[in-house]
N, C-alpha and C positions, 0 to 999 in steps of 0.2 A: 108787206105784202102786195102792192101794188107792181112789183115785180113777178113776185109767183100766180098772179093773173093774168099778167103780160103773157109769161109763159104759157099758162094754158092757153089761150085767145091764140095765138101764133102755133101751137102744135095742133088744134083742132083743124086746121089749114094742113097737115102732114101725111103723108100717104098710107092712107089703112092698113097698108103691110107692116108700117110700121108702129105701129098701137101698141104691142104687146114688144117692142126692141126700143129701139129709140124716144119714141115720145114715152115712155113711159121709165123710161132711165132719165132724162131731163127733167121731167115731172117730179120725180121721187128726187132728186137730188136738189130742185128749188125748195120743195115743201119740206124737205135737209134742214137747208141753209137755214130758213126761218126759225122753222120749230125748234134748232137748236140752240139760233139767239133767243127766243123766248124761253127756254129754259135756262139758260146763262144767265140772265134777268133775273130770274126767279130765287138764282142761288145768293146767300147770304154776302160773299168779297168779293171784291175785286177780280181779286189774282183767279178765281171760279169763272167768273165773269169772263176774263178775258180768255182762257180756256176753251169756254164753247166760244166765242167769239171766234175763236182762231180755227176752230173745227170748222165752224160755218164758213168761212171765209174758202175753206178747202171746197165745201160742196161748191159754192160760187164759181170755183175753179172748175167744177166739174161740168156744171150749167154752160158758163163759156163755151169748153171744149168741146159739148155733144152739140150746140147751139152749130158751132166750127164744122161740125164733122155733119150734119144736117147741111149745113150751105154745101158744102162742098159733095153731096149726092144729090144737091136740087131740089131737096125739100121746102116748099113755102117759097114766100116770092122775097126777091131783095129787099125789098121795101121792107117787109116787115121784121124778117132777118139783123137787117143794121139799125132798127128801131130797137131791136130787143138787144142786137150787143152792145146798145149805147148806154141803154138801161141798166145792163150790168158792169157795164162800165164807172157808171154812177155810184151802183151799191158798193162795189169795190174800194174806191175813193171811201163810201162812206165807212164801210169795215174796217179797212186800215187807219183811219181816221180817231175809230171809236177803241181799236188795239192799241194803236199811238197812245189816247189819252187814259185806259184803263191801266196802261203799263205802268204810268207816273203816279198813280193812285194807290195810294197804300190800303187805303179799307173805302168800302161804302157804308152809309147808312141803313 
């Protein structure tokens, strides 16, 4: 949840002409990542959760790519972009750990 809030805070400062372009896209990918993870958590088995976590990981990769594009275009401050990329890297590590754990777990209660 904190990562999605960080994406919103950083993108508030992006150029207004990107409101319906890159800004909307990165926000959508961040929300999708979190929502897909929540949906997977609500599924009964580890295999289904792992599938959703894998999709969420893909959305997180989209977020990272879009932030890098925005950085290349000069959107936002370099400090806020660096902090956001650091946050995304942290979530990457967490999701990879979760995926590894779910692949080792045959079932969930």
